[in-house]
C-alpha positions as CSV (number, residue, x, y, z in Angstrom):
1,M,-43.1,-16.9,-26.2
2,R,-39.6,-14.7,-26.6
3,W,-38.6,-13.3,-23.3
4,Q,-38.8,-9.9,-25.1
5,D,-42.7,-10.1,-25.5
6,G,-42.9,-11.4,-21.9
7,L,-41.1,-8.2,-21.0
8,K,-43.4,-6.2,-23.1
9,K,-46.3,-7.6,-21.2
10,W,-44.6,-7.1,-17.8
11,R,-44.0,-3.3,-18.9
12,K,-47.8,-3.1,-20.0
13,D,-49.3,-4.7,-16.8
14,R,-47.1,-2.4,-14.6
15,S,-48.0,0.9,-16.6
16,I,-44.0,1.4,-17.5
17,T,-44.5,3.8,-20.6
18,E,-41.7,6.1,-20.1
19,P,-37.9,5.5,-20.7
20,Q,-36.0,5.5,-17.5
21,S,-33.8,8.8,-16.6
22,T,-31.8,6.6,-14.4
23,Y,-31.0,4.0,-17.1
24,R,-27.4,4.8,-16.8
25,S,-26.9,4.6,-13.1
26,M,-29.3,1.3,-12.9
27,M,-26.7,-0.2,-15.4
28,L,-23.6,0.7,-13.5
29,E,-25.4,-0.4,-10.5
30,E,-25.8,-4.0,-12.2
31,D,-22.5,-3.9,-13.7
32,D,-21.1,-3.6,-9.9
33,E,-23.3,-6.4,-9.0
34,Y,-21.9,-8.6,-11.6
35,N,-18.3,-7.8,-10.9
36,I,-18.6,-8.5,-7.3
37,A,-20.1,-11.8,-8.2
38,V,-17.4,-12.6,-10.4
39,S,-14.6,-11.6,-7.4
40,T,-16.8,-14.1,-5.4
41,N,-17.3,-16.8,-8.1
42,N,-21.3,-16.8,-7.2
43,E,-22.3,-18.5,-10.3
44,H,-26.2,-17.5,-9.5
45,E,-25.7,-14.0,-8.8
46,I,-23.4,-13.7,-12.1
47,I,-26.1,-14.9,-14.4
48,D,-28.5,-12.8,-12.4
49,A,-26.6,-9.8,-12.7
50,I,-26.4,-10.2,-16.7
51,C,-29.7,-10.7,-16.8
52,D,-30.7,-8.0,-14.8
53,M,-28.8,-6.0,-17.1
54,A,-30.5,-7.5,-20.0
55,V,-33.7,-6.3,-18.7
56,V,-32.8,-2.8,-17.9
57,N,-31.3,-2.4,-21.3
58,E,-34.4,-3.9,-23.2
59,N,-36.9,-2.0,-21.5
60,Q,-34.9,1.4,-22.4
61,R,-34.5,0.6,-25.9
62,A,-38.3,-0.7,-26.4
63,L,-39.4,2.8,-24.7
64,E,-36.7,4.8,-26.5
65,C,-36.4,3.3,-29.9
66,K,-39.9,2.8,-31.4
67,D,-38.3,2.3,-35.0
68,N,-35.6,0.0,-33.7
69,S,-33.1,2.0,-35.4
70,G,-29.5,1.7,-35.0
71,C,-26.3,0.9,-36.6
72,F,-23.3,-0.9,-35.3
73,I,-21.0,0.8,-32.7
74,S,-18.3,-0.6,-30.6
75,F,-16.8,0.0,-27.2
76,N,-13.9,-1.5,-24.9
77,S,-16.3,-2.4,-22.0
78,L,-20.0,-1.8,-20.6
79,S,-18.6,0.8,-18.2
80,D,-17.0,2.5,-21.0
81,A,-20.1,2.5,-23.3
82,L,-22.0,4.0,-20.3
83,R,-20.1,6.6,-19.3
84,T,-19.0,8.0,-23.0
85,Y,-21.9,7.3,-25.0
86,E,-24.2,10.2,-25.5
87,F,-27.9,8.8,-25.3
88,E,-29.3,12.2,-26.5
89,D,-28.3,11.3,-29.8
90,D,-30.8,10.2,-32.3
91,N,-29.7,6.5,-32.9
92,C,-30.5,3.7,-30.5
93,S,-27.2,1.4,-31.2
94,I,-26.1,1.6,-27.9
95,F,-28.8,-0.7,-26.9
96,F,-28.1,-3.1,-29.6
97,W,-24.1,-3.1,-28.6
98,I,-25.2,-3.6,-25.0
99,D,-27.4,-6.6,-26.1
100,K,-24.8,-8.3,-28.0
101,Y,-22.1,-7.7,-25.2
102,L,-24.4,-9.2,-22.6
103,H,-25.0,-12.4,-25.0
104,D,-21.3,-12.8,-25.2
105,L,-20.8,-12.3,-21.4
106,A,-23.3,-14.8,-20.6
107,K,-22.0,-17.6,-23.1
108,K,-18.3,-16.6,-21.5
109,H,-20.0,-17.9,-18.0
110,G,-21.5,-20.9,-20.0
111,Y,-25.0,-19.8,-19.9
112,N,-27.7,-19.3,-22.8
113,L,-28.6,-16.0,-22.3
114,D,-32.3,-16.1,-23.8
115,L,-33.4,-19.1,-21.7
116,A,-32.1,-17.4,-18.5
117,L,-34.0,-14.2,-19.5
118,K,-37.2,-16.5,-20.0
119,L,-36.8,-17.3,-16.3
120,T,-35.8,-13.7,-15.1
121,V,-39.0,-12.3,-16.9
122,K,-40.8,-15.0,-15.0
123,H,-39.3,-13.8,-11.7
124,I,-40.0,-10.3,-12.0
125,S,-43.5,-11.0,-13.2
126,S,-44.3,-12.7,-10.3
127,R,-43.1,-9.6,-8.0
128,Q,-45.7,-7.2,-6.6
129,Q,-45.2,-3.4,-6.8
130,D,-44.8,-1.4,-3.7
131,P,-48.4,-0.5,-2.9
132,K,-47.8,3.4,-2.2
133,Q,-46.2,3.8,-5.6
134,K,-48.7,1.7,-7.5
135,A,-51.4,3.9,-6.3
136,R,-49.5,7.1,-7.4
137,W,-48.5,5.5,-10.7
138,E,-52.5,4.3,-11.3
139,K,-53.5,7.8,-10.2
140,Q,-51.2,9.3,-12.8
141,G,-52.1,6.8,-15.5
142,G,-48.6,5.5,-16.0
143,N,-45.2,5.5,-14.4
144,I,-43.6,8.8,-13.1
145,K,-40.8,9.8,-15.4
146,G,-37.3,9.2,-13.6
147,E,-38.8,6.9,-10.9
148,K,-37.8,3.3,-10.6
149,W,-40.4,0.8,-10.2
150,L,-40.2,-0.1,-6.3
151,K,-40.9,-3.7,-5.1
152,N,-43.7,-4.7,-2.3
153,K,-41.1,-5.4,0.4
154,N,-43.8,-7.3,2.4
155,Q,-44.9,-9.6,-0.3
156,D,-45.1,-13.0,0.7
157,P,-41.7,-14.9,-0.5
158,E,-43.6,-17.7,-1.3
159,T,-45.4,-16.1,-4.2
160,I,-42.2,-15.2,-5.7
161,Y,-40.8,-17.1,-8.5
162,Q,-37.1,-18.3,-8.3
163,P,-35.3,-18.9,-11.1
164,D,-32.9,-22.0,-11.6
165,Y,-30.3,-20.7,-14.0
166,S,-28.9,-24.2,-13.8
167,K,-31.3,-25.1,-16.8
168,C,-29.6,-22.4,-19.0
169,K,-26.1,-23.8,-19.0
170,L,-24.7,-24.4,-22.4
171,P,-23.7,-27.9,-23.2
172,K,-20.1,-28.6,-22.1
173,K,-18.2,-29.2,-25.2
């Protein structure tokens, strides 16, 4: 199964049907986590942050761009793209640019992003939703627009799958 299909099932299982109004801030938060991981040379956190950005980006693209439309655009950096792109535009090219950027970034760090994302989807699929939020969302029939999916802080850690990203390293040349 492609990681995008696993993520689609994850959204469906969690009744996430609306694009997030917090997309920009979520992406910038993950970009900050990536930069901290790079500054401390923490390989696991580097690929974890890249995967988290890819998940946020793919979820937003899938919910916002039903026809997969888009054209080629270019930016100097991820933060430049997130700060300057007008998301109200009718094309979805920003999501495709970010996807390519993240694949290139993972490759730069020696990882196959598609393999790493399969593990990330398995990880997030093992997470349980905050029970109070879950009840509100079920009562409403789906996610509340602009509200980020919250983890159950009391979930037994033994039930949470932990990805081993070392299995996703690219072969050394």
